[in-house]
SEKOL-275703 format. One record per atom (N, C-alpha, C, O): residue in three letters; atom name; x, y negated, z negated. Coordinates in steps of 0.001 Angstrom, whole numbers, plus 500000, padded with zeros to 6 digits. Each point is the difference from the previous one (the first is absolute). Example, Ala and Ser with C-alpha at 12.3 -4.5 7.8 and 13.67 -1.06 7.14 Angstrom:
BEGIN
ALA:N:513190:505690:492200
ALA:CA:499110:498810:500000
ALA:C:500900:498800:500000
ALA:O:501036:500019:499335
SER:N:498614:498931:501385
SER:CA:500820:498810:499940
SER:C:499230:498910:499270
SER:O:500509:498892:499831
//
This chain:
BEGIN
MET:N:042973:929160:834785
MET:CA:500121:498673:499212
MET:C:498702:499600:499832
MET:O:499131:500302:500818
LEU:N:500626:498968:498082
LEU:CA:499195:499479:499670
LEU:C:499916:498341:499502
LEU:O:500566:499411:499079
GLN:N:498418:500102:502013
GLN:CA:499734:498583:499653
GLN:C:498561:499862:499162
GLN:O:498966:500637:500203
PHE:N:501228:498578:499030
PHE:CA:498544:499786:499192
PHE:C:499591:498317:500210
PHE:O:500530:498922:499730
ILE:N:498173:501561:500933
ILE:CA:499418:498187:500083
ILE:C:499079:499746:499237
ILE:O:499025:500751:499943
THR:N:501084:498025:499226
THR:CA:499176:500369:498431
THR:C:498488:499131:501118
THR:O:499862:499411:501072
ASN:N:499271:501083:497681
ASN:CA:498793:499648:500658
ASN:C:498954:499282:498822
ASN:O:499737:500394:498864
THR:N:499838:498537:501794
THR:CA:499215:498890:498819
THR:C:498473:500432:500137
THR:O:499012:499315:499739
LYS:N:501036:501851:500683
LYS:CA:498414:500380:499931
LYS:C:499982:501085:498652
LYS:O:499072:500167:499208
ALA:N:502288:500515:500812
ALA:CA:499727:500790:498848
ALA:C:499774:499601:498496
ALA:O:500030:498783:499814
LYS:N:499771:501920:499183
LYS:CA:499388:499295:498895
LYS:C:501204:499598:499133
LYS:O:499987:498982:499307
THR:N:501194:501979:500772
THR:CA:501348:499779:499695
THR:C:500853:498704:500110
THR:O:500723:500090:500992
PRO:N:499428:498898:498435
PRO:CA:500842:498596:500553
PRO:C:501114:500279:500943
PRO:O:500833:500874:499757
VAL:N:499193:498443:501246
VAL:CA:501430:500250:500619
VAL:C:501129:500400:499584
VAL:O:500519:501049:500381
THR:N:500121:497947:498569
THR:CA:501206:499881:499181
THR:C:500006:501678:499472
THR:O:500978:500737:500123
GLU:N:497594:499703:499220
GLU:CA:500397:501370:499440
GLU:C:500324:501160:501103
GLU:O:500762:500958:499870
GLN:N:498388:498652:501326
GLN:CA:500095:501078:500847
GLN:C:501434:500074:500322
GLN:O:500581:501078:500128
ILE:N:500011:497736:500008
ILE:CA:501712:500297:500304
ILE:C:500882:500486:499087
ILE:O:501064:500558:500269
PHE:N:498387:499180:498401
PHE:CA:500990:500647:498939
PHE:C:499487:501308:500029
PHE:O:500777:500802:499483
ALA:N:498358:499604:500872
ALA:CA:499792:501639:500151
ALA:C:500584:500730:500695
ALA:O:500760:500930:499728
VAL:N:498784:498532:501518
VAL:CA:500585:500370:501048
VAL:C:501278:500369:499893
VAL:O:500328:501158:500258
ILE:N:500449:498030:499400
ILE:CA:501853:500091:499472
ILE:C:500242:500672:499090
ILE:O:501117:500494:499843
GLU:N:497632:499734:499119
GLU:CA:500548:500774:498926
GLU:C:499224:501466:500613
GLU:O:499957:500854:499115
GLY:N:499548:499515:501952
GLY:CA:499818:501009:500795
GLY:C:500956:500457:500574
GLY:O:499877:501224:500031
GLY:N:501359:498328:500626
GLY:CA:500937:500006:500919
GLY:C:499904:499344:500961
GLY:O:500869:500208:500847
CYS:N:498354:499011:499389
CYS:CA:499917:499457:501592
CYS:C:501094:498471:499980
CYS:O:499970:498972:499323
ARG:N:500549:501313:501308
ARG:CA:500909:498525:500289
ARG:C:500029:499123:501309
ARG:O:501030:499532:500486
TRP:N:497674:500307:500028
TRP:CA:500001:499335:501139
TRP:C:498566:499475:500080
TRP:O:499094:500756:500350
VAL:N:500666:497882:499313
VAL:CA:499112:499331:499245
VAL:C:499253:498462:501135
VAL:O:500620:498937:499980
GLN:N:498592:501140:500548
GLN:CA:498807:498977:501000
GLN:C:499523:499059:499085
GLN:O:499214:500719:499383
ILE:N:500729:498507:500247
ILE:CA:499438:499232:499486
ILE:C:498455:499330:501020
ILE:O:500142:499002:500707
ARG:N:498852:501538:499219
ARG:CA:499165:499563:500954
ARG:C:498787:499195:499310
ARG:O:499157:500580:499315
MET:N:500829:498133:500908
MET:CA:498859:499209:499269
MET:C:499203:499299:500974
MET:O:499549:498896:499695
LYS:N:500227:501588:501403
LYS:CA:499411:499220:500826
LYS:C:499099:498272:499454
LYS:O:500292:498927:500526
ASP:N:498883:501191:498611
ASP:CA:499566:498956:499828
ASP:C:500109:499071:498708
ASP:O:499240:499111:499615
ALA:N:502118:501445:499758
ALA:CA:500958:499445:499050
ALA:C:500268:498512:500507
ALA:O:499783:499566:501131
SER:N:500727:499769:497798
SER:CA:501032:498643:500434
SER:C:501220:500323:499646
SER:O:500190:500934:499220
ASP:N:501020:498194:501407
ASP:CA:501154:500608:499545
ASP:C:500353:499422:498716
ASP:O:501176:499883:499655
GLU:N:497625:499670:499464
GLU:CA:500662:500159:498759
GLU:C:499529:500878:499296
GLU:O:500360:499869:498831
GLU:N:498829:501190:501391
GLU:CA:499484:500902:499357
GLU:C:501172:501502:500452
GLU:O:500570:500820:499280
ILE:N:499400:499022:501959
ILE:CA:501127:501094:500725
ILE:C:501161:499606:499043
ILE:O:500405:500899:499263
LYS:N:500212:497825:500644
LYS:CA:501120:499654:499542
LYS:C:499772:500670:498785
LYS:O:500372:501172:499948
LYS:N:499054:498291:498991
LYS:CA:499876:500552:498611
LYS:C:500380:501959:499817
LYS:O:500714:500611:499204
VAL:N:498531:499784:501792
VAL:CA:499802:501502:500159
VAL:C:501626:500534:500202
VAL:O:500512:501028:499557
VAL:N:499991:498085:501124
VAL:CA:501386:500247:500520
VAL:C:501098:499668:498872
VAL:O:500925:500811:499954
GLU:N:499116:498144:499146
GLU:CA:500520:499476:498980
GLU:C:499860:501517:498638
GLU:O:500856:500455:499241
THR:N:497863:499880:500947
THR:CA:499862:500999:499067
THR:C:500564:501342:500375
THR:O:500535:500496:499009
VAL:N:499554:500341:502135
VAL:CA:500332:500876:500153
VAL:C:500967:500343:500323
VAL:O:500387:501169:499987
LYS:N:500521:497385:500561
LYS:CA:501502:499763:500798
LYS:C:501033:500832:499009
LYS:O:500823:500668:500626
PRO:N:499256:499393:498160
PRO:CA:500722:500058:498838
PRO:C:500207:501584:500071
PRO:O:501099:500551:499940
LYS:N:497701:500075:500194
LYS:CA:500382:501248:500040
LYS:C:500154:500763:501506
LYS:O:500378:501170:500070
CYS:N:499313:498099:501016
CYS:CA:500125:500235:501362
CYS:C:501799:500573:499587
CYS:O:500540:501091:499823
ILE:N:499927:497366:500167
ILE:CA:501304:499979:499803
ILE:C:500521:501547:499174
ILE:O:500671:500939:500430
GLU:N:498865:498888:498595
GLU:CA:500793:500797:498956
GLU:C:499934:501522:500765
GLU:O:500997:500702:500174
THR:N:498043:499550:500118
THR:CA:499244:501375:500803
THR:C:500692:500287:501327
THR:O:500129:501200:500242
GLY:N:500302:498023:500589
GLY:CA:500603:499758:501802
GLY:C:498927:499903:500433
GLY:O:499972:500795:500940
THR:N:499033:498695:498974
THR:CA:498166:500325:500511
THR:C:500226:498855:501119
THR:O:500413:498856:499810
PHE:N:499257:501673:501249
PHE:CA:499706:498894:501220
PHE:C:499173:499156:499458
PHE:O:499719:500361:498857
LEU:N:499747:498643:501465
LEU:CA:498947:498788:499696
LEU:C:499938:499176:501382
LEU:O:500842:499103:500040
LEU:N:498373:501004:501057
LEU:CA:499309:499611:500677
LEU:C:498671:499003:499811
LEU:O:499040:500306:499291
LEU:N:501066:498491:501439
LEU:CA:498614:499846:500055
LEU:C:499275:500000:501308
LEU:O:500644:500001:501049
ASN:N:498216:499998:498944
ASN:CA:499053:499943:501259
ASN:C:500218:498474:500672
ASN:O:499901:498920:499417
ASP:N:500259:501203:501270
ASP:CA:499938:498817:501005
ASP:C:500876:498655:499515
ASP:O:501050:499889:500633
ARG:N:498790:499388:498671
ARG:CA:499962:499150:499430
ARG:C:502081:499620:499674
ARG:O:500676:499983:498972
VAL:N:499670:499769:502572
VAL:CA:501402:500141:499700
VAL:C:500648:498520:499332
VAL:O:501052:500158:499380
GLU:N:498614:498969:500668
GLU:CA:500382:498854:499121
GLU:C:500456:500085:498848
GLU:O:501118:499708:499575
LEU:N:497223:501055:499472
LEU:CA:500100:500314:498942
LEU:C:501110:501256:499373
LEU:O:500478:500252:498894
ALA:N:499606:500291:502358
ALA:CA:501208:501161:499543
ALA:C:500954:499506:499860
ALA:O:500517:499809:498899
LYS:N:500045:499797:502388
LYS:CA:501600:498697:499753
LYS:C:499507:499513:498336
LYS:O:500408:500672:499053
GLU:N:498976:498498:500786
GLU:CA:499953:499575:498685
GLU:C:499857:500290:498830
GLU:O:500388:499383:499008
VAL:N:498809:501971:501097
VAL:CA:500272:500637:498779
VAL:C:501350:501238:499557
VAL:O:500233:500675:498998
ASN:N:500466:499142:502421
ASN:CA:501061:501006:500035
ASN:C:499657:501463:499982
ASN:O:500500:500800:499209
VAL:N:498376:499576:501964
VAL:CA:499745:501567:499660
VAL:C:500857:500629:501031
VAL:O:500801:499458:500760
GLY:N:498843:501920:499108
GLY:CA:500528:500431:501445
GLY:C:499908:500325:501357
GLY:O:500736:500748:500644
GLY:N:497889:498356:499879
GLY:CA:499949:500358:501064
GLY:C:498544:499628:500235
GLY:O:499503:499365:499070
VAL:N:499547:500935:502166
VAL:CA:498995:499599:500597
VAL:C:498950:501323:500593
VAL:O:500589:501008:500392
HIS:N:498411:498981:499648
HIS:CA:499519:500687:500943
HIS:C:499303:499529:500971
HIS:O:498853:500035:499555
LEU:N:501101:499523:501547
LEU:CA:499072:499005:501096
LEU:C:498811:501044:500579
LEU:O:500189:501204:500177
GLY:N:498765:498208:500037
GLY:CA:499029:500600:500465
GLY:C:500388:499281:501761
GLY:O:500900:499235:500347
LYS:N:498046:501382:500411
LYS:CA:500182:499305:501375
LYS:C:499500:498162:499974
LYS:O:500390:499144:500794
GLU:N:498762:500685:498164
GLU:CA:499877:498598:500294
GLU:C:500790:499131:499286
GLU:O:499930:498783:500173
ASP:N:500988:501856:498857
ASP:CA:500681:499080:499137
ASP:C:501520:499377:500892
ASP:O:500107:500032:501226
MET:N:500745:499536:498014
MET:CA:501015:499071:500577
MET:C:500799:501044:501013
MET:O:499889:501208:499789
PRO:N:500850:498348:501221
PRO:CA:500441:500936:500828
PRO:C:501668:500662:499173
PRO:O:500444:499628:498914
VAL:N:500072:501238:501872
VAL:CA:500824:500991:498996
VAL:C:501205:498538:500187
VAL:O:500469:499325:499084
SER:N:499764:500538:502317
SER:CA:501386:499061:499842
SER:C:499824:499083:499002
SER:O:500917:499682:499243
LYS:N:497975:499868:500696
LYS:CA:500246:498635:499038
LYS:C:499899:499953:498425
LYS:O:500134:499109:499161
ALA:N:499481:502661:500793
ALA:CA:499627:500350:498372
ALA:C:501762:500126:499812
ALA:O:500548:499431:499056
ARG:N:500005:501136:501654
ARG:CA:501536:500418:500120
ARG:C:500762:498593:499642
ARG:O:500561:499823:498919
MET:N:499397:499391:501921
MET:CA:500793:498724:499634
MET:C:499838:499289:498634
MET:O:500884:499391:499397
ILE:N:497599:500829:500152
ILE:CA:499984:499342:498582
ILE:C:500489:501069:499335
ILE:O:501170:499809:499669
LEU:N:498415:501207:500015
LEU:CA:500805:500953:498937
LEU:C:501384:500513:500422
LEU:O:500631:500546:499095
GLY:N:499900:499390:501984
GLY:CA:501315:500584:500008
GLY:C:500159:501489:500385
GLY:O:499061:500767:500213
ALA:N:501999:499479:499836
ALA:CA:500406:501310:500780
ALA:C:499502:501135:498954
ALA:O:499462:501022:500427
ALA:N:500709:498789:498379
ALA:CA:500119:501196:498790
ALA:C:498219:500311:499578
ALA:O:499477:501009:499528
ALA:N:500012:497852:500817
ALA:CA:498720:500307:499579
ALA:C:499462:501433:501130
ALA:O:500465:500312:501097
ILE:N:498402:500330:498107
ILE:CA:498941:501001:500815
ILE:C:499130:499353:500211
ILE:O:499430:499188:499270
ILE:N:500287:501254:502255
ILE:CA:498659:499591:501024
ILE:C:499446:501049:500388
ILE:O:500528:500713:500854
GLY:N:498114:499617:498496
GLY:CA:498975:501127:501014
GLY:C:498987:499181:500623
GLY:O:499504:498956:499576
VAL:N:500210:501812:501734
VAL:CA:499197:499505:500574
VAL:C:498646:500976:499831
VAL:O:500057:501042:499347
THR:N:498725:498504:501316
THR:CA:498715:500620:500393
THR:C:500179:500707:501359
THR:O:500346:499325:500970
ALA:N:499435:501996:499149
ALA:CA:499855:500346:501398
ALA:C:498443:500984:500214
ALA:O:499803:501067:499419
ASN:N:499508:498469:501255
ASN:CA:499079:500749:500390
ASN:C:499630:500914:501171
ASN:O:499017:500719:500180
SER:N:502030:499046:500535
SER:CA:500377:500905:501225
SER:C:501383:500064:500406
SER:O:500919:499572:499302
PHE:N:499222:500963:501826
PHE:CA:501309:499953:500304
PHE:C:500889:498888:500368
PHE:O:501147:499700:499667
ALA:N:497568:499537:501489
ALA:CA:500080:498786:500356
ALA:C:500779:499026:499122
ALA:O:500875:499200:500333
ASP:N:498597:501058:498451
ASP:CA:500237:498804:498580
ASP:C:501543:500836:499847
ASP:O:500902:499169:500105
VAL:N:499496:501874:499733
VAL:CA:501516:500625:499562
VAL:C:500873:499306:501106
VAL:O:500913:499188:499851
ALA:N:498641:501267:501122
ALA:CA:501020:499278:501461
ALA:C:500505:498523:499968
ALA:O:501116:499486:500078
SER:N:497801:500106:499799
SER:CA:499277:498160:500153
SER:C:501738:499582:498858
SER:O:500917:499414:500575
VAL:N:499206:500894:498251
VAL:CA:500979:499610:499051
VAL:C:500926:500903:500002
VAL:O:500846:499597:499201
SER:N:499525:501525:501295
SER:CA:500880:500854:500111
SER:C:501187:499304:499763
SER:O:500624:500351:498999
ASN:N:499913:498602:501788
ASN:CA:501431:500137:500566
ASN:C:499891:498170:498992
ASN:O:500491:498986:500498
LEU:N:498839:501007:498212
LEU:CA:500411:498883:498729
LEU:C:500677:500345:499213
LEU:O:500480:501054:500419
ASP:N:500020:498666:498355
ASP:CA:500495:499911:499225
ASP:C:498814:500829:498827
ASP:O:500281:499711:498837
ILE:N:498807:500991:501261
ILE:CA:499217:500621:498911
ILE:C:500295:501393:498797
ILE:O:500253:500846:500858
ASP:N:499792:499418:498684
ASP:CA:500212:500726:499090
ASP:C:498928:501475:499943
ASP:O:500394:501146:499784
TYR:N:498474:498509:500422
TYR:CA:499163:501346:500169
TYR:C:498570:499250:500353
TYR:O:499690:498814:499886
TYR:N:499540:502348:500596
TYR:CA:498547:499828:500554
TYR:C:499086:500627:498892
TYR:O:500377:500924:499279
GLY:N:498177:498388:500640
GLY:CA:499316:500461:499247
GLY:C:498676:500856:501629
GLY:O:499205:499268:500589
ILE:N:500866:501529:499588
ILE:CA:499099:500750:500971
ILE:C:498503:500425:499380
ILE:O:499814:500912:499195
GLY:N:499113:498164:501402
GLY:CA:498691:500619:499655
GLY:C:499029:498951:500487
GLY:O:500458:499075:500671
PRO:N:498270:500966:499068
PRO:CA:499646:500694:498445
PRO:C:500044:501649:500322
PRO:O:499503:500404:501051
TYR:N:500850:500129:498406
TYR:CA:499820:501879:499999
TYR:C:498370:500415:499763
TYR:O:499268:500757:500638
ALA:N:500437:498215:497882
ALA:CA:498159:500495:500184
ALA:C:499619:499145:499379
ALA:O:500727:499234:499368
ASP:N:497769:500706:500695
ASP:CA:499675:498557:499313
ASP:C:500288:500070:498696
ASP:O:500449:500939:499342
THR:N:499117:497509:500218
THR:CA:500424:499512:498917
THR:C:499540:498438:499458
THR:O:500284:498903:500481
ASN:N:499158:501333:498708
ASN:CA:499386:498658:499226
ASN:C:500864:498672:499728
ASN:O:499669:498831:499801
THR:N:502001:502049:500297
THR:CA:500800:498791:499411
THR:C:500125:498802:500519
THR:O:499958:498927:499398
LYS:N:500227:501298:501931
LYS:CA:499635:499080:501337
LYS:C:499349:499514:500820
LYS:O:499877:500753:500967
GLU:N:499615:498309:499135
GLU:CA:498991:499174:500566
GLU:C:500821:500087:501700
GLU:O:501207:500015:500244
ASN:N:497194:500047:501073
ASN:CA:500528:500066:500857
ASN:C:500939:500528:500369
ASN:O:500993:499495:500524
LEU:N:498725:501909:499171
LEU:CA:500606:501157:500684
LEU:C:499922:500251:501371
LEU:O:499111:499904:500846
ALA:N:502542:500590:499143
ALA:CA:500246:500011:501599
ALA:C:499199:501757:500372
ALA:O:499335:500483:499084
PRO:N:500769:500146:501944
PRO:CA:499039:501100:500352
PRO:C:501254:501488:499343
PRO:O:501200:500205:500179
VAL:N:497959:500364:499222
VAL:CA:500371:500996:499324
VAL:C:501064:500922:500759
VAL:O:499494:500344:501068
LEU:N:501661:500130:498794
LEU:CA:500760:500588:500588
LEU:C:499675:501517:499758
LEU:O:499874:500719:500991
GLY:N:499988:499794:497790
GLY:CA:499723:501176:499518
GLY:C:501525:501053:500238
GLY:O:500947:499252:500243
LEU:N:499403:501979:499744
LEU:CA:501308:500517:499783
LEU:C:500449:500208:501590
LEU:O:501183:499919:500333
LYS:N:497516:500416:500814
LYS:CA:500756:499879:500753
LYS:C:500394:498730:500625
LYS:O:501054:500167:500614
GLY:N:498513:498637:499467
GLY:CA:500531:498786:500743
GLY:C:501211:499323:498776
GLY:O:500482:498921:500342
ILE:N:499949:501588:498456
ILE:CA:501343:500223:499144
ILE:C:500933:500877:500864
ILE:O:500967:499322:500348
ARG:N:499071:501524:499968
ARG:CA:500564:501266:500504
ARG:C:500538:499282:501312
ARG:O:501153:499664:500271
GLU:N:497663:500198:500473
GLU:CA:500827:499257:501254
GLU:C:500800:499154:499928
GLU:O:501193:500194:500233
ILE:N:498206:498457:499355
ILE:CA:501480:498969:499488
ILE:C:500842:500663:499997
ILE:O:500835:500117:500897
CYS:N:499104:500621:497794
CYS:CA:501361:500652:499825
CYS:C:500665:500500:500974
CYS:O:501159:499595:500093
TYR:N:498465:501202:500716
TYR:CA:500346:500734:501304
TYR:C:500646:498997:500929
TYR:O:501089:500164:500549
GLU:N:498117:498772:499569
GLU:CA:500840:498876:500960
GLU:C:501101:499516:499591
GLU:O:500869:499763:500838
MET:N:499298:500050:498192
MET:CA:500854:499437:499373
MET:C:501223:500375:499832
MET:O:500950:499245:499795
GLU:N:499091:502279:500308
GLU:CA:500805:500852:499923
GLU:C:500510:500286:501841
GLU:O:501100:500164:500526
GLN:N:497843:499798:499882
GLN:CA:500760:500105:501749
GLN:C:500539:498816:500215
GLN:O:500897:500005:500844
LYS:N:498776:498699:498531
LYS:CA:500571:498689:500642
LYS:C:501025:499775:499185
LYS:O:500697:499011:500229
ASN:N:499662:501972:498492
ASN:CA:501416:499740:499435
ASN:C:499912:498929:498925
ASN:O:501087:499463:499786
ILE:N:497729:500015:499359
ILE:CA:499974:499321:499760
ILE:C:500002:500445:498327
ILE:O:499061:500748:499729
LEU:N:501642:498989:499365
LEU:CA:500693:500631:499000
LEU:C:499775:498839:498794
LEU:O:500957:499986:499226
ILE:N:498105:499147:500484
ILE:CA:499816:499096:499147
ILE:C:499085:500774:499238
ILE:O:499132:500533:500691
PRO:N:500795:499723:497891
PRO:CA:498957:500950:498985
PRO:C:498936:499365:500350
PRO:O:499793:498832:500328
HIS:N:499351:502373:499526
HIS:CA:498226:499797:500067
HIS:C:499244:500779:499124
HIS:O:500025:501227:499907
VAL:N:499123:497774:499288
VAL:CA:499148:500527:499207
VAL:C:499001:499986:500417
VAL:O:499629:499234:500889
ALA:N:499515:501848:498416
ALA:CA:498086:499891:500616
ALA:C:499506:498750:498587
ALA:O:500496:499602:498946
VAL:N:498463:500203:501723
VAL:CA:499467:498838:498537
VAL:C:498553:500355:500527
VAL:O:499983:500815:500922
GLY:N:498682:498654:498596
GLY:CA:499028:500128:499957
GLY:C:499053:500958:499488
GLY:O:499839:500907:500816
GLY:N:499319:499262:497897
GLY:CA:499275:500948:499680
GLY:C:500859:501252:499683
GLY:O:499385:500999:500375
ILE:N:502063:499377:498955
ILE:CA:500296:501165:500033
ILE:C:499912:500573:498398
ILE:O:500213:499405:498944
THR:N:499391:501978:501321
THR:CA:499982:500563:498639
THR:C:501388:500906:499888
THR:O:500997:500024:500722
LEU:N:498700:500618:498227
LEU:CA:500837:500840:499433
LEU:C:500496:501305:501131
LEU:O:501166:500339:500204
GLU:N:497586:500263:500444
GLU:CA:499714:500902:500634
GLU:C:500832:499458:501377
GLU:O:500976:500526:500535
ASP:N:498464:498521:499763
ASP:CA:501003:499252:501409
ASP:C:501565:500494:500273
ASP:O:500574:500569:500929
VAL:N:499676:499091:498218
VAL:CA:501775:499658:499905
VAL:C:500125:501071:500618
VAL:O:499455:499904:501099
LEU:N:501173:501450:498665
LEU:CA:500569:501003:500704
LEU:C:499718:500182:501627
LEU:O:500908:500371:500744
PRO:N:497760:499337:499745
PRO:CA:499833:499917:501066
PRO:C:500087:498805:500866
PRO:O:499840:500056:501219
LEU:N:500432:498795:498083
LEU:CA:500384:499085:500524
LEU:C:501556:499717:500671
LEU:O:500382:499515:501065
LEU:N:500632:501324:497155
LEU:CA:501205:500031:500903
LEU:C:500402:501187:500994
LEU:O:501050:500048:500640
GLU:N:497905:500919:499373
GLU:CA:500339:500860:500946
GLU:C:499551:499142:501716
GLU:O:500329:500440:501102
ALA:N:498905:498351:498647
ALA:CA:499597:499460:501130
ALA:C:501172:499008:500577
ALA:O:499766:499444:501074
GLY:N:501745:500254:498132
GLY:CA:500719:499215:499706
GLY:C:500184:498745:499959
GLY:O:500746:499308:500694
VAL:N:498330:500310:498207
VAL:CA:500386:498827:498976
VAL:C:501366:500511:498806
VAL:O:500426:501042:499502
ASN:N:499776:497952:500475
ASN:CA:501406:500348:498799
ASN:C:499430:499733:498675
ASN:O:500702:500268:499026
GLY:N:497877:499137:500757
GLY:CA:499922:500006:498660
GLY:C:498300:498750:500390
GLY:O:499643:499461:501048
VAL:N:499743:500529:497552
VAL:CA:498693:499833:499921
VAL:C:499708:498276:499310
VAL:O:500620:499868:498945
ALA:N:498803:499212:501347
ALA:CA:499262:499055:499235
ALA:C:498866:500083:499383
ALA:O:498960:499916:500653
VAL:N:501018:500251:498084
VAL:CA:498603:500072:499373
VAL:C:499529:499246:499069
VAL:O:500754:499577:499124
SER:N:498068:500152:500890
SER:CA:499267:498736:499082
SER:C:498680:500816:499401
SER:O:499940:500214:498790
GLY:N:499195:500152:501944
GLY:CA:498759:500005:498726
GLY:C:500346:501620:499674
GLY:O:499820:500094:498786
ALA:N:500496:500916:501609
ALA:CA:500296:501243:499028
ALA:C:500794:500058:499059
ALA:O:500168:500961:499249
ILE:N:500580:497616:500723
ILE:CA:500823:500023:498345
ILE:C:499465:499006:499227
ILE:O:499966:500094:498773
ALA:N:499649:499046:501776
ALA:CA:499450:499065:499287
ALA:C:498289:499737:499376
ALA:O:499552:499150:499230
TYR:N:499735:502107:501573
TYR:CA:498869:500112:499203
TYR:C:500338:501224:499133
TYR:O:499073:500277:499239
ALA:N:502029:500558:500660
ALA:CA:500134:500756:498920
ALA:C:499774:499779:498561
ALA:O:500402:499082:499284
ASP:N:498833:502004:500420
ASP:CA:499833:499684:498163
ASP:C:501778:500215:499594
ASP:O:500393:499070:499295
ASP:N:500170:501468:500873
ASP:CA:501856:500053:499695
ASP:C:500676:499611:500995
ASP:O:500533:500828:500739
ILE:N:499597:497595:499511
ILE:CA:501002:499626:501426
ILE:C:501495:500930:499818
ILE:O:500353:500793:500873
ILE:N:500413:498980:497909
ILE:CA:501020:500703:500114
ILE:C:499877:501352:500294
ILE:O:500743:500299:500934
LYS:N:498411:500928:498503
LYS:CA:499919:501251:500187
LYS:C:499707:500074:501866
LYS:O:500744:500662:500725
GLU:N:498270:498678:499722
GLU:CA:499492:500113:501526
GLU:C:501270:499214:501039
GLU:O:500100:500201:501210
THR:N:500859:498816:497916
THR:CA:501072:500034:500951
THR:C:501029:501071:499969
THR:O:500606:500223:501049
ARG:N:499613:500324:498111
ARG:CA:501050:500959:499598
ARG:C:499655:501186:501040
ARG:O:500822:500626:500669
LYS:N:497982:499518:499320
LYS:CA:499474:501317:500704
LYS:C:499965:499532:501878
LYS:O:499702:500912:500771
PHE:N:500553:497940:499716
PHE:CA:500090:499461:501065
PHE:C:501976:500325:500388
PHE:O:500503:500472:501020
ILE:N:500117:499079:497798
ILE:CA:501679:499849:499980
ILE:C:500102:501628:499987
ILE:O:500839:500459:500776
ASP:N:498589:500256:498625
ASP:CA:500708:501350:500248
ASP:C:499883:500664:501158
ASP:O:500914:500772:500292
ILE:N:498263:499120:500368
ILE:CA:499565:500646:501405
ILE:C:500831:498937:501397
ILE:O:499857:500278:501191
LEU:N:500873:498678:498366
LEU:CA:500527:499530:500922
LEU:C:501589:499919:500290
LEU:O:500639:499892:498954
PRO:N:499955:500129:501929
PRO:CA:501729:500000:500313
PRO:C:499935:498474:499486
PRO:O:499243:499058:500232
HIS:N:501901:501131:498959
HIS:CA:500948:498897:499508
HIS:C:500843:499266:500798
HIS:O:501102:500489:500249
THR:N:498640:498553:500153
THR:CA:500712:499242:501182
THR:C:499658:498116:499399
THR:O:499121:499456:499331
GLU:N:502130:500095:501372
GLU:CA:500106:498679:500106
GLU:C:499177:499531:501111
GLU:O:499506:500748:500843
ILE:N:500324:497568:499113
ILE:CA:499143:499313:500972
ILE:C:501218:499500:500956
ILE:O:499933:499994:501229
ASP:N:501192:499588:498005
ASP:CA:501240:499527:500610
ASP:C:500866:500704:500277
ASP:O:501024:499547:500513
//
């Protein structure tokens, strides 16, 4: 499965990024606009939400839990410094998708008993998409976390994130992830639709819930 994370540093506006990846077959989009106001994010949601509903695309917000409830999107992705999962679940309700960032197996284990829907495990590689990046895990680090999850019977879906290119997908799947979250490799592409399709074509088609 492919999650696209919007990229405010790319030349293509966020709304156009979202329309393009949906056209390319992606059905899981995280709106990440760290420096934007709630009103700016709300405008993006209002613009793309009808297309998301039409195509069955999951639309998540990065961090903004209260805003996610207000604009009635599918859920949120929470970083380690964001709102606690238990509080987000109380606000958003049982049907919402909640993903969390994990930089280590300790991070995975610390929330494995909470009501979460997926882990974003990374960073896989260096990336300029995110500031204050945690130590890079590389393929070895991702593999070790996936192995420990298997050994501890933690069955929550997990996707790799951070500096992932098309060439990284198959090795990451072999390392044990269920999918990838991609930003720059798609957002910076000359043809976002075409690039999205390349990722979709080599990924297994599974649901996040």
